[in-house]
PyMOL Python script that loads the backbone (N, CA, C, O; Angstrom):
from pymol import cmd

cmd.read_pdbstr("""\
ATOM      1  N   MET A   1     219.464 -93.994-214.340  1.00  0.00           N
ATOM      2  CA  MET A   1     218.239 -94.582-214.199  1.00  0.00           C
ATOM      3  C   MET A   1     217.294 -93.982-213.178  1.00  0.00           C
ATOM      4  O   MET A   1     217.647 -93.767-212.018  1.00  0.00           O
ATOM      5  N   THR A   2     216.122 -93.727-213.628  1.00  0.00           N
ATOM      6  CA  THR A   2     215.190 -93.135-212.674  1.00  0.00           C
ATOM      7  C   THR A   2     214.196 -94.232-212.041  1.00  0.00           C
ATOM      8  O   THR A   2     213.462 -95.001-212.663  1.00  0.00           O
ATOM      9  N   ARG A   3     214.358 -94.109-210.628  1.00  0.00           N
ATOM     10  CA  ARG A   3     213.529 -95.083-209.807  1.00  0.00           C
ATOM     11  C   ARG A   3     212.146 -94.397-209.554  1.00  0.00           C
ATOM     12  O   ARG A   3     211.976 -93.209-209.279  1.00  0.00           O
ATOM     13  N   MET A   4     211.181 -95.371-209.697  1.00  0.00           N
ATOM     14  CA  MET A   4     209.789 -94.839-209.545  1.00  0.00           C
ATOM     15  C   MET A   4     209.127 -95.465-208.393  1.00  0.00           C
ATOM     16  O   MET A   4     209.269 -96.667-208.164  1.00  0.00           O
ATOM     17  N   LYS A   5     208.408 -94.694-207.657  1.00  0.00           N
ATOM     18  CA  LYS A   5     207.628 -95.147-206.495  1.00  0.00           C
ATOM     19  C   LYS A   5     206.139 -95.479-207.056  1.00  0.00           C
ATOM     20  O   LYS A   5     205.519 -94.658-207.732  1.00  0.00           O
ATOM     21  N   THR A   6     205.670 -96.639-206.747  1.00  0.00           N
ATOM     22  CA  THR A   6     204.377 -96.912-207.244  1.00  0.00           C
ATOM     23  C   THR A   6     203.356 -97.119-206.122  1.00  0.00           C
ATOM     24  O   THR A   6     203.452 -98.000-205.267  1.00  0.00           O
ATOM     25  N   LEU A   7     202.275 -96.133-206.217  1.00  0.00           N
ATOM     26  CA  LEU A   7     201.305 -96.197-205.226  1.00  0.00           C
ATOM     27  C   LEU A   7     200.171 -96.997-205.798  1.00  0.00           C
ATOM     28  O   LEU A   7     199.606 -96.733-206.859  1.00  0.00           O
ATOM     29  N   LYS A   8     199.877 -98.046-204.961  1.00  0.00           N
ATOM     30  CA  LYS A   8     198.712 -98.976-205.451  1.00  0.00           C
ATOM     31  C   LYS A   8     197.491 -98.403-205.026  1.00  0.00           C
ATOM     32  O   LYS A   8     197.300 -97.999-203.878  1.00  0.00           O
ATOM     33  N   THR A   9     196.574 -98.361-206.039  1.00  0.00           N
ATOM     34  CA  THR A   9     195.221 -97.643-205.811  1.00  0.00           C
ATOM     35  C   THR A   9     194.035 -98.746-206.245  1.00  0.00           C
ATOM     36  O   THR A   9     194.315 -99.644-207.039  1.00  0.00           O
ATOM     37  N   GLY A  10     192.933 -98.642-205.776  1.00  0.00           N
ATOM     38  CA  GLY A  10     191.942 -99.377-206.273  1.00  0.00           C
ATOM     39  C   GLY A  10     190.849 -98.481-206.721  1.00  0.00           C
ATOM     40  O   GLY A  10     189.938 -98.062-206.007  1.00  0.00           O
ATOM     41  N   SER A  11     191.056 -98.204-208.124  1.00  0.00           N
ATOM     42  CA  SER A  11     190.164 -97.122-208.819  1.00  0.00           C
ATOM     43  C   SER A  11     188.974 -97.608-209.214  1.00  0.00           C
ATOM     44  O   SER A  11     188.514 -98.632-208.708  1.00  0.00           O
ATOM     45  N   ALA A  12     188.352 -96.931-210.155  1.00  0.00           N
ATOM     46  CA  ALA A  12     186.892 -97.283-210.585  1.00  0.00           C
ATOM     47  C   ALA A  12     186.619 -98.763-210.772  1.00  0.00           C
ATOM     48  O   ALA A  12     185.844 -99.394-210.054  1.00  0.00           O
ATOM     49  N   ASN A  13     187.332 -99.297-211.823  1.00  0.00           N
ATOM     50  CA  ASN A  13     186.837-100.756-212.082  1.00  0.00           C
ATOM     51  C   ASN A  13     188.055-101.670-212.005  1.00  0.00           C
ATOM     52  O   ASN A  13     187.809-102.865-212.168  1.00  0.00           O
ATOM     53  N   LEU A  14     189.287-101.336-211.791  1.00  0.00           N
ATOM     54  CA  LEU A  14     190.329-102.277-211.634  1.00  0.00           C
ATOM     55  C   LEU A  14     191.544-101.406-210.797  1.00  0.00           C
ATOM     56  O   LEU A  14     191.470-100.200-210.558  1.00  0.00           O
ATOM     57  N   THR A  15     192.581-102.224-210.441  1.00  0.00           N
ATOM     58  CA  THR A  15     193.533-101.527-209.757  1.00  0.00           C
ATOM     59  C   THR A  15     194.485-100.801-210.672  1.00  0.00           C
ATOM     60  O   THR A  15     194.954-101.305-211.693  1.00  0.00           O
ATOM     61  N   LYS A  16     194.732 -99.621-210.252  1.00  0.00           N
ATOM     62  CA  LYS A  16     195.665 -98.797-211.192  1.00  0.00           C
ATOM     63  C   LYS A  16     196.950 -98.537-210.480  1.00  0.00           C
ATOM     64  O   LYS A  16     196.992 -98.814-209.282  1.00  0.00           O
ATOM     65  N   ASP A  17     197.893 -98.090-211.005  1.00  0.00           N
ATOM     66  CA  ASP A  17     199.109 -97.644-210.484  1.00  0.00           C
ATOM     67  C   ASP A  17     199.477 -96.185-210.819  1.00  0.00           C
ATOM     68  O   ASP A  17     199.425 -95.686-211.944  1.00  0.00           O
ATOM     69  N   ILE A  18     199.843 -95.596-209.722  1.00  0.00           N
ATOM     70  CA  ILE A  18     200.366 -94.145-209.915  1.00  0.00           C
ATOM     71  C   ILE A  18     201.859 -94.218-209.796  1.00  0.00           C
ATOM     72  O   ILE A  18     202.365 -94.502-208.711  1.00  0.00           O
ATOM     73  N   GLU A  19     202.549 -93.989-210.802  1.00  0.00           N
ATOM     74  CA  GLU A  19     204.122 -93.947-210.845  1.00  0.00           C
ATOM     75  C   GLU A  19     204.626 -92.569-210.508  1.00  0.00           C
ATOM     76  O   GLU A  19     204.382 -91.656-211.296  1.00  0.00           O
ATOM     77  N   ALA A  20     205.291 -92.344-209.435  1.00  0.00           N
ATOM     78  CA  ALA A  20     205.811 -91.196-208.776  1.00  0.00           C
ATOM     79  C   ALA A  20     207.335 -91.094-208.828  1.00  0.00           C
ATOM     80  O   ALA A  20     207.972 -91.351-207.807  1.00  0.00           O
ATOM     81  N   PRO A  21     208.000 -90.712-210.025  1.00  0.00           N
ATOM     82  CA  PRO A  21     209.341 -90.497-210.006  1.00  0.00           C
ATOM     83  C   PRO A  21     209.781 -89.310-209.247  1.00  0.00           C
ATOM     84  O   PRO A  21     208.944 -88.461-208.942  1.00  0.00           O
ATOM     85  N   PRO A  22     211.023 -89.176-208.916  1.00  0.00           N
ATOM     86  CA  PRO A  22     211.508 -88.048-208.116  1.00  0.00           C
ATOM     87  C   PRO A  22     211.136 -86.721-208.758  1.00  0.00           C
ATOM     88  O   PRO A  22     210.796 -86.690-209.941  1.00  0.00           O
ATOM     89  N   ARG A  23     211.188 -85.684-208.052  1.00  0.00           N
ATOM     90  CA  ARG A  23     211.194 -84.228-208.518  1.00  0.00           C
ATOM     91  C   ARG A  23     209.666 -83.953-208.991  1.00  0.00           C
ATOM     92  O   ARG A  23     209.482 -83.167-209.921  1.00  0.00           O
ATOM     93  N   GLY A  24     208.738 -84.494-208.457  1.00  0.00           N
ATOM     94  CA  GLY A  24     207.392 -84.201-208.659  1.00  0.00           C
ATOM     95  C   GLY A  24     206.711 -84.443-210.000  1.00  0.00           C
ATOM     96  O   GLY A  24     205.684 -83.848-210.324  1.00  0.00           O
ATOM     97  N   SER A  25     207.302 -85.305-210.734  1.00  0.00           N
ATOM     98  CA  SER A  25     206.630 -85.698-212.100  1.00  0.00           C
ATOM     99  C   SER A  25     206.074 -87.005-211.865  1.00  0.00           C
ATOM    100  O   SER A  25     206.801 -87.913-211.461  1.00  0.00           O
ATOM    101  N   SER A  26     204.717 -87.196-212.107  1.00  0.00           N
ATOM    102  CA  SER A  26     204.170 -88.447-211.976  1.00  0.00           C
ATOM    103  C   SER A  26     203.215 -88.897-213.254  1.00  0.00           C
ATOM    104  O   SER A  26     202.772 -88.075-214.056  1.00  0.00           O
ATOM    105  N   ARG A  27     203.013 -90.042-213.312  1.00  0.00           N
ATOM    106  CA  ARG A  27     202.300 -90.769-214.257  1.00  0.00           C
ATOM    107  C   ARG A  27     200.999 -91.429-213.769  1.00  0.00           C
ATOM    108  O   ARG A  27     201.076 -92.444-213.078  1.00  0.00           O
ATOM    109  N   ALA A  28     199.778 -90.885-214.105  1.00  0.00           N
ATOM    110  CA  ALA A  28     198.623 -91.438-213.463  1.00  0.00           C
ATOM    111  C   ALA A  28     197.826 -92.338-214.367  1.00  0.00           C
ATOM    112  O   ALA A  28     196.610 -92.363-214.180  1.00  0.00           O
ATOM    113  N   THR A  29     198.302 -93.025-215.250  1.00  0.00           N
ATOM    114  CA  THR A  29     197.653 -93.951-216.104  1.00  0.00           C
ATOM    115  C   THR A  29     196.077 -93.507-216.403  1.00  0.00           C
ATOM    116  O   THR A  29     195.831 -92.386-216.850  1.00  0.00           O
ATOM    117  N   ASP A  30     195.220 -94.300-216.172  1.00  0.00           N
ATOM    118  CA  ASP A  30     193.742 -93.884-216.510  1.00  0.00           C
ATOM    119  C   ASP A  30     193.021 -93.289-215.258  1.00  0.00           C
ATOM    120  O   ASP A  30     191.806 -93.095-215.296  1.00  0.00           O
ATOM    121  N   ILE A  31     193.737 -93.008-214.187  1.00  0.00           N
ATOM    122  CA  ILE A  31     192.973 -92.507-213.106  1.00  0.00           C
ATOM    123  C   ILE A  31     192.441 -91.120-213.145  1.00  0.00           C
ATOM    124  O   ILE A  31     191.277 -90.899-212.809  1.00  0.00           O
ATOM    125  N   VAL A  32     193.273 -90.137-213.555  1.00  0.00           N
ATOM    126  CA  VAL A  32     192.856 -88.718-213.787  1.00  0.00           C
ATOM    127  C   VAL A  32     193.435 -88.247-214.898  1.00  0.00           C
ATOM    128  O   VAL A  32     194.505 -88.731-215.265  1.00  0.00           O
ATOM    129  N   TYR A  33     192.866 -87.306-215.551  1.00  0.00           N
ATOM    130  CA  TYR A  33     193.158 -86.730-216.826  1.00  0.00           C
ATOM    131  C   TYR A  33     192.441 -85.409-216.973  1.00  0.00           C
ATOM    132  O   TYR A  33     191.598 -85.152-216.114  1.00  0.00           O
ATOM    133  N   ASP A  34     192.662 -84.508-217.971  1.00  0.00           N
ATOM    134  CA  ASP A  34     192.080 -83.350-218.120  1.00  0.00           C
ATOM    135  C   ASP A  34     190.893 -83.552-219.068  1.00  0.00           C
ATOM    136  O   ASP A  34     190.962 -83.223-220.252  1.00  0.00           O
ATOM    137  N   GLY A  35     189.788 -84.111-218.510  1.00  0.00           N
ATOM    138  CA  GLY A  35     188.661 -84.405-219.215  1.00  0.00           C
ATOM    139  C   GLY A  35     187.600 -84.948-218.344  1.00  0.00           C
ATOM    140  O   GLY A  35     187.882 -84.977-217.146  1.00  0.00           O
ATOM    141  N   ARG A  36     186.403 -85.397-218.708  1.00  0.00           N
ATOM    142  CA  ARG A  36     185.306 -86.034-217.896  1.00  0.00           C
ATOM    143  C   ARG A  36     185.830 -87.315-217.339  1.00  0.00           C
ATOM    144  O   ARG A  36     186.167 -88.232-218.089  1.00  0.00           O
ATOM    145  N   LEU A  37     185.913 -87.406-215.949  1.00  0.00           N
ATOM    146  CA  LEU A  37     186.317 -88.590-215.330  1.00  0.00           C
ATOM    147  C   LEU A  37     185.339 -89.611-215.306  1.00  0.00           C
ATOM    148  O   LEU A  37     184.248 -89.395-214.779  1.00  0.00           O
ATOM    149  N   LEU A  38     185.644 -90.818-215.875  1.00  0.00           N
ATOM    150  CA  LEU A  38     184.633 -91.846-215.896  1.00  0.00           C
ATOM    151  C   LEU A  38     184.418 -92.728-214.795  1.00  0.00           C
ATOM    152  O   LEU A  38     185.193 -93.677-214.677  1.00  0.00           O
ATOM    153  N   ASP A  39     183.475 -92.569-213.949  1.00  0.00           N
ATOM    154  CA  ASP A  39     183.220 -93.263-212.846  1.00  0.00           C
ATOM    155  C   ASP A  39     181.950 -94.001-212.862  1.00  0.00           C
ATOM    156  O   ASP A  39     181.508 -94.574-211.867  1.00  0.00           O
ATOM    157  N   ASP A  40     181.347 -93.978-214.055  1.00  0.00           N
ATOM    158  CA  ASP A  40     180.011 -94.636-214.275  1.00  0.00           C
ATOM    159  C   ASP A  40     180.048 -95.753-215.417  1.00  0.00           C
ATOM    160  O   ASP A  40     179.021 -96.063-216.021  1.00  0.00           O
ATOM    161  N   ILE A  41     181.162 -96.280-215.653  1.00  0.00           N
ATOM    162  CA  ILE A  41     181.325 -97.314-216.477  1.00  0.00           C
ATOM    163  C   ILE A  41     181.093 -98.624-215.928  1.00  0.00           C
ATOM    164  O   ILE A  41     181.167 -98.717-214.703  1.00  0.00           O
ATOM    165  N   HIS A  42     180.825 -99.661-216.605  1.00  0.00           N
ATOM    166  CA  HIS A  42     180.429-100.916-216.086  1.00  0.00           C
ATOM    167  C   HIS A  42     181.515-101.460-215.124  1.00  0.00           C
ATOM    168  O   HIS A  42     182.705-101.396-215.433  1.00  0.00           O
ATOM    169  N   GLY A  43     181.120-101.964-214.029  1.00  0.00           N
ATOM    170  CA  GLY A  43     182.133-102.325-212.983  1.00  0.00           C
ATOM    171  C   GLY A  43     182.777-101.395-212.110  1.00  0.00           C
ATOM    172  O   GLY A  43     183.575-101.727-211.233  1.00  0.00           O
ATOM    173  N   ALA A  44     182.417-100.216-212.364  1.00  0.00           N
ATOM    174  CA  ALA A  44     183.108 -98.985-211.606  1.00  0.00           C
ATOM    175  C   ALA A  44     182.691 -99.078-210.186  1.00  0.00           C
ATOM    176  O   ALA A  44     181.544 -99.418-209.897  1.00  0.00           O
ATOM    177  N   ASP A  45     183.683 -98.756-209.186  1.00  0.00           N
ATOM    178  CA  ASP A  45     183.370 -98.530-207.773  1.00  0.00           C
ATOM    179  C   ASP A  45     183.482 -97.145-207.611  1.00  0.00           C
ATOM    180  O   ASP A  45     184.604 -96.740-207.306  1.00  0.00           O
ATOM    181  N   GLN A  46     182.481 -96.226-207.759  1.00  0.00           N
ATOM    182  CA  GLN A  46     182.544 -94.891-207.439  1.00  0.00           C
ATOM    183  C   GLN A  46     183.058 -94.466-206.155  1.00  0.00           C
ATOM    184  O   GLN A  46     183.861 -93.536-206.072  1.00  0.00           O
ATOM    185  N   LYS A  47     182.623 -95.119-205.127  1.00  0.00           N
ATOM    186  CA  LYS A  47     183.214 -94.788-203.718  1.00  0.00           C
ATOM    187  C   LYS A  47     184.694 -94.934-203.668  1.00  0.00           C
ATOM    188  O   LYS A  47     185.351 -94.072-203.084  1.00  0.00           O
ATOM    189  N   ASN A  48     185.297 -95.996-204.257  1.00  0.00           N
ATOM    190  CA  ASN A  48     186.734 -96.190-204.270  1.00  0.00           C
ATOM    191  C   ASN A  48     187.428 -95.041-205.107  1.00  0.00           C
ATOM    192  O   ASN A  48     188.417 -94.416-204.722  1.00  0.00           O
ATOM    193  N   TYR A  49     186.786 -94.857-206.271  1.00  0.00           N
ATOM    194  CA  TYR A  49     187.356 -93.888-207.202  1.00  0.00           C
ATOM    195  C   TYR A  49     187.420 -92.468-206.590  1.00  0.00           C
ATOM    196  O   TYR A  49     188.402 -91.752-206.784  1.00  0.00           O
ATOM    197  N   VAL A  50     186.431 -92.097-205.897  1.00  0.00           N
ATOM    198  CA  VAL A  50     186.422 -90.850-205.102  1.00  0.00           C
ATOM    199  C   VAL A  50     187.611 -90.735-204.111  1.00  0.00           C
ATOM    200  O   VAL A  50     188.265 -89.702-203.968  1.00  0.00           O
ATOM    201  N   ALA A  51     187.835 -91.924-203.423  1.00  0.00           N
ATOM    202  CA  ALA A  51     188.836 -91.850-202.463  1.00  0.00           C
ATOM    203  C   ALA A  51     190.121 -91.821-203.173  1.00  0.00           C
ATOM    204  O   ALA A  51     191.010 -91.080-202.752  1.00  0.00           O
ATOM    205  N   THR A  52     190.298 -92.532-204.176  1.00  0.00           N
ATOM    206  CA  THR A  52     191.702 -92.338-205.144  1.00  0.00           C
ATOM    207  C   THR A  52     191.805 -90.947-205.636  1.00  0.00           C
ATOM    208  O   THR A  52     192.901 -90.398-205.525  1.00  0.00           O
ATOM    209  N   ILE A  53     190.816 -90.298-206.165  1.00  0.00           N
ATOM    210  CA  ILE A  53     190.993 -88.966-206.557  1.00  0.00           C
ATOM    211  C   ILE A  53     191.326 -87.999-205.467  1.00  0.00           C
ATOM    212  O   ILE A  53     192.036 -87.021-205.703  1.00  0.00           O
ATOM    213  N   ALA A  54     190.821 -88.249-204.244  1.00  0.00           N
ATOM    214  CA  ALA A  54     191.150 -87.444-203.040  1.00  0.00           C
ATOM    215  C   ALA A  54     192.557 -87.692-202.684  1.00  0.00           C
ATOM    216  O   ALA A  54     193.220 -86.709-202.354  1.00  0.00           O
ATOM    217  N   ARG A  55     193.126 -88.869-202.699  1.00  0.00           N
ATOM    218  CA  ARG A  55     194.440 -89.250-202.457  1.00  0.00           C
ATOM    219  C   ARG A  55     195.397 -88.551-203.449  1.00  0.00           C
ATOM    220  O   ARG A  55     196.397 -87.956-203.049  1.00  0.00           O
ATOM    221  N   LEU A  56     195.065 -88.640-204.745  1.00  0.00           N
ATOM    222  CA  LEU A  56     195.859 -88.005-205.789  1.00  0.00           C
ATOM    223  C   LEU A  56     195.904 -86.469-205.591  1.00  0.00           C
ATOM    224  O   LEU A  56     196.920 -85.851-205.910  1.00  0.00           O
ATOM    225  N   ARG A  57     194.885 -85.877-205.101  1.00  0.00           N
ATOM    226  CA  ARG A  57     194.861 -84.392-204.842  1.00  0.00           C
ATOM    227  C   ARG A  57     196.064 -83.959-204.079  1.00  0.00           C
ATOM    228  O   ARG A  57     196.726 -82.972-204.402  1.00  0.00           O
ATOM    229  N   ASN A  58     196.337 -84.743-203.029  1.00  0.00           N
ATOM    230  CA  ASN A  58     197.358 -84.258-202.089  1.00  0.00           C
ATOM    231  C   ASN A  58     198.837 -84.619-202.393  1.00  0.00           C
ATOM    232  O   ASN A  58     199.751 -84.351-201.613  1.00  0.00           O
ATOM    233  N   LEU A  59     199.010 -85.273-203.636  1.00  0.00           N
ATOM    234  CA  LEU A  59     200.288 -85.631-203.971  1.00  0.00           C
ATOM    235  C   LEU A  59     201.147 -84.329-204.396  1.00  0.00           C
ATOM    236  O   LEU A  59     200.598 -83.461-205.075  1.00  0.00           O
ATOM    237  N   PRO A  60     202.473 -84.196-204.003  1.00  0.00           N
ATOM    238  CA  PRO A  60     203.304 -82.924-204.360  1.00  0.00           C
ATOM    239  C   PRO A  60     203.694 -83.068-205.890  1.00  0.00           C
ATOM    240  O   PRO A  60     204.872 -83.275-206.181  1.00  0.00           O
ATOM    241  N   VAL A  61     202.758 -82.965-206.837  1.00  0.00           N
ATOM    242  CA  VAL A  61     203.032 -83.123-208.220  1.00  0.00           C
ATOM    243  C   VAL A  61     203.325 -81.750-208.833  1.00  0.00           C
ATOM    244  O   VAL A  61     202.613 -80.788-208.546  1.00  0.00           O
ATOM    245  N   THR A  62     204.345 -81.646-209.658  1.00  0.00           N
ATOM    246  CA  THR A  62     204.583 -80.514-210.463  1.00  0.00           C
ATOM    247  C   THR A  62     204.173 -80.722-211.833  1.00  0.00           C
ATOM    248  O   THR A  62     203.649 -79.802-212.461  1.00  0.00           O
ATOM    249  N   VAL A  63     204.403 -82.045-212.431  1.00  0.00           N
ATOM    250  CA  VAL A  63     203.755 -82.250-213.770  1.00  0.00           C
ATOM    251  C   VAL A  63     203.201 -83.726-213.636  1.00  0.00           C
ATOM    252  O   VAL A  63     203.927 -84.599-213.158  1.00  0.00           O
ATOM    253  N   LEU A  64     202.036 -83.976-214.018  1.00  0.00           N
ATOM    254  CA  LEU A  64     201.293 -85.192-213.995  1.00  0.00           C
ATOM    255  C   LEU A  64     201.144 -85.497-215.533  1.00  0.00           C
ATOM    256  O   LEU A  64     200.782 -84.627-216.325  1.00  0.00           O
ATOM    257  N   HIS A  65     201.447 -86.797-215.908  1.00  0.00           N
ATOM    258  CA  HIS A  65     201.288 -87.317-217.207  1.00  0.00           C
ATOM    259  C   HIS A  65     200.147 -88.410-217.150  1.00  0.00           C
ATOM    260  O   HIS A  65     200.345 -89.543-216.712  1.00  0.00           O
ATOM    261  N   PRO A  66     198.897 -87.948-217.647  1.00  0.00           N
ATOM    262  CA  PRO A  66     197.927 -88.903-217.616  1.00  0.00           C
ATOM    263  C   PRO A  66     197.894 -89.874-218.742  1.00  0.00           C
ATOM    264  O   PRO A  66     198.582 -89.605-219.727  1.00  0.00           O
ATOM    265  N   GLY A  67     197.142 -91.036-218.732  1.00  0.00           N
ATOM    266  CA  GLY A  67     197.138 -91.870-219.753  1.00  0.00           C
ATOM    267  C   GLY A  67     196.328 -91.407-221.008  1.00  0.00           C
ATOM    268  O   GLY A  67     196.392 -91.997-222.086  1.00  0.00           O
ATOM    269  N   HIS A  68     195.597 -90.355-220.787  1.00  0.00           N
ATOM    270  CA  HIS A  68     194.875 -89.653-221.816  1.00  0.00           C
ATOM    271  C   HIS A  68     194.988 -88.090-221.762  1.00  0.00           C
ATOM    272  O   HIS A  68     195.133 -87.555-220.663  1.00  0.00           O
ATOM    273  N   GLU A  69     194.934 -87.394-222.819  1.00  0.00           N
ATOM    274  CA  GLU A  69     195.088 -85.986-222.876  1.00  0.00           C
ATOM    275  C   GLU A  69     196.494 -85.605-222.603  1.00  0.00           C
ATOM    276  O   GLU A  69     197.393 -86.441-222.514  1.00  0.00           O
ATOM    277  N   SER A  70     196.678 -84.257-222.466  1.00  0.00           N
ATOM    278  CA  SER A  70     198.154 -83.684-222.310  1.00  0.00           C
ATOM    279  C   SER A  70     198.386 -83.604-220.859  1.00  0.00           C
ATOM    280  O   SER A  70     197.482 -83.496-220.031  1.00  0.00           O
ATOM    281  N   PRO A  71     199.777 -83.669-220.563  1.00  0.00           N
ATOM    282  CA  PRO A  71     200.305 -83.305-219.090  1.00  0.00           C
ATOM    283  C   PRO A  71     199.680 -81.938-218.561  1.00  0.00           C
ATOM    284  O   PRO A  71     199.268 -81.024-219.275  1.00  0.00           O
ATOM    285  N   PHE A  72     199.689 -81.973-217.355  1.00  0.00           N
ATOM    286  CA  PHE A  72     199.373 -80.773-216.606  1.00  0.00           C
ATOM    287  C   PHE A  72     200.037 -80.728-215.211  1.00  0.00           C
ATOM    288  O   PHE A  72     200.531 -81.699-214.637  1.00  0.00           O
ATOM    289  N   ASP A  73     199.972 -79.375-214.720  1.00  0.00           N
ATOM    290  CA  ASP A  73     200.636 -79.190-213.446  1.00  0.00           C
ATOM    291  C   ASP A  73     199.827 -79.526-212.142  1.00  0.00           C
ATOM    292  O   ASP A  73     198.646 -79.863-212.229  1.00  0.00           O
ATOM    293  N   GLY A  74     200.394 -79.444-211.075  1.00  0.00           N
ATOM    294  CA  GLY A  74     199.843 -79.685-209.827  1.00  0.00           C
ATOM    295  C   GLY A  74     198.667 -78.665-209.510  1.00  0.00           C
ATOM    296  O   GLY A  74     197.813 -79.030-208.702  1.00  0.00           O
ATOM    297  N   THR A  75     198.582 -77.575-210.017  1.00  0.00           N
ATOM    298  CA  THR A  75     197.599 -76.692-209.814  1.00  0.00           C
ATOM    299  C   THR A  75     196.230 -77.148-210.599  1.00  0.00           C
ATOM    300  O   THR A  75     195.084 -77.133-210.149  1.00  0.00           O
ATOM    301  N   ARG A  76     196.638 -77.525-211.792  1.00  0.00           N
ATOM    302  CA  ARG A  76     195.373 -78.115-212.674  1.00  0.00           C
ATOM    303  C   ARG A  76     194.965 -79.414-211.945  1.00  0.00           C
ATOM    304  O   ARG A  76     193.759 -79.639-211.845  1.00  0.00           O
ATOM    305  N   LEU A  77     195.837 -80.280-211.434  1.00  0.00           N
ATOM    306  CA  LEU A  77     195.495 -81.511-210.907  1.00  0.00           C
ATOM    307  C   LEU A  77     194.577 -81.192-209.637  1.00  0.00           C
ATOM    308  O   LEU A  77     193.620 -81.952-209.487  1.00  0.00           O
ATOM    309  N   ARG A  78     194.724 -80.299-208.824  1.00  0.00           N
ATOM    310  CA  ARG A  78     193.851 -79.901-207.712  1.00  0.00           C
ATOM    311  C   ARG A  78     192.599 -79.170-208.158  1.00  0.00           C
ATOM    312  O   ARG A  78     191.604 -79.177-207.434  1.00  0.00           O
ATOM    313  N   GLU A  79     192.610 -78.574-209.260  1.00  0.00           N
ATOM    314  CA  GLU A  79     191.342 -78.056-209.928  1.00  0.00           C
ATOM    315  C   GLU A  79     190.503 -79.112-210.370  1.00  0.00           C
ATOM    316  O   GLU A  79     189.305 -79.049-210.091  1.00  0.00           O
ATOM    317  N   ILE A  80     190.991 -80.170-211.085  1.00  0.00           N
ATOM    318  CA  ILE A  80     190.328 -81.279-211.650  1.00  0.00           C
ATOM    319  C   ILE A  80     189.637 -82.069-210.439  1.00  0.00           C
ATOM    320  O   ILE A  80     188.432 -82.311-210.374  1.00  0.00           O
ATOM    321  N   THR A  81     190.564 -82.415-209.532  1.00  0.00           N
ATOM    322  CA  THR A  81     190.045 -83.227-208.400  1.00  0.00           C
ATOM    323  C   THR A  81     189.094 -82.447-207.515  1.00  0.00           C
ATOM    324  O   THR A  81     188.104 -83.038-207.085  1.00  0.00           O
ATOM    325  N   ASP A  82     189.275 -81.322-207.237  1.00  0.00           N
ATOM    326  CA  ASP A  82     188.314 -80.625-206.477  1.00  0.00           C
ATOM    327  C   ASP A  82     187.064 -80.487-207.108  1.00  0.00           C
ATOM    328  O   ASP A  82     186.052 -80.549-206.410  1.00  0.00           O
ATOM    329  N   ALA A  83     186.975 -80.300-208.385  1.00  0.00           N
ATOM    330  CA  ALA A  83     185.700 -80.262-209.127  1.00  0.00           C
ATOM    331  C   ALA A  83     185.038 -81.506-209.259  1.00  0.00           C
ATOM    332  O   ALA A  83     183.809 -81.579-209.227  1.00  0.00           O
ATOM    333  N   TYR A  84     185.800 -82.526-209.410  1.00  0.00           N
ATOM    334  CA  TYR A  84     185.112 -83.932-209.458  1.00  0.00           C
ATOM    335  C   TYR A  84     184.528 -84.264-208.032  1.00  0.00           C
ATOM    336  O   TYR A  84     183.406 -84.735-207.844  1.00  0.00           O
ATOM    337  N   ILE A  85     185.425 -83.960-207.076  1.00  0.00           N
ATOM    338  CA  ILE A  85     185.019 -84.358-205.651  1.00  0.00           C
ATOM    339  C   ILE A  85     183.654 -83.662-205.348  1.00  0.00           C
ATOM    340  O   ILE A  85     182.714 -84.282-204.850  1.00  0.00           O
ATOM    341  N   ALA A  86     183.597 -82.269-205.694  1.00  0.00           N
ATOM    342  CA  ALA A  86     182.388 -81.374-205.435  1.00  0.00           C
ATOM    343  C   ALA A  86     181.196 -81.960-205.998  1.00  0.00           C
ATOM    344  O   ALA A  86     180.143 -81.615-205.461  1.00  0.00           O
ATOM    345  N   THR A  87     181.121 -82.863-207.074  1.00  0.00           N
ATOM    346  CA  THR A  87     180.048 -83.256-207.695  1.00  0.00           C
ATOM    347  C   THR A  87     179.558 -84.642-207.130  1.00  0.00           C
ATOM    348  O   THR A  87     178.513 -85.168-207.513  1.00  0.00           O
ATOM    349  N   ARG A  88     180.398 -85.189-206.189  1.00  0.00           N
ATOM    350  CA  ARG A  88     180.149 -86.431-205.715  1.00  0.00           C
ATOM    351  C   ARG A  88     179.579 -86.432-204.239  1.00  0.00           C
ATOM    352  O   ARG A  88     179.941 -85.551-203.460  1.00  0.00           O
ATOM    353  N   PRO A  89     178.701 -87.405-203.857  1.00  0.00           N
ATOM    354  CA  PRO A  89     178.159 -87.353-202.464  1.00  0.00           C
ATOM    355  C   PRO A  89     179.219 -87.729-201.392  1.00  0.00           C
ATOM    356  O   PRO A  89     178.917 -87.730-200.199  1.00  0.00           O
TER     357      PRO A  89
END
""", "prot")
cmd.dss("prot")
cmd.show_as("cartoon", "prot")
cmd.util.cbc("prot")
cmd.orient("prot")
């Protein structure tokens, strides 16, 4: 049995969980994925979403399983998060 550590976040429009199983594989539900990150939908809290993305960037992830699109590695996670943060005030 794999034990999961759940990191509570308050992302764009509702609270999401990041499940972080051992050995660097994580599941990020709808928080981050390899596509346009949606922070402008109805009810979104962009400031909180930016903080969540910044927090995700620093996780020691080797494989991230997003809720949408294909899994990617920690290098791609940092590319996605850095590009997103660079476009926000």
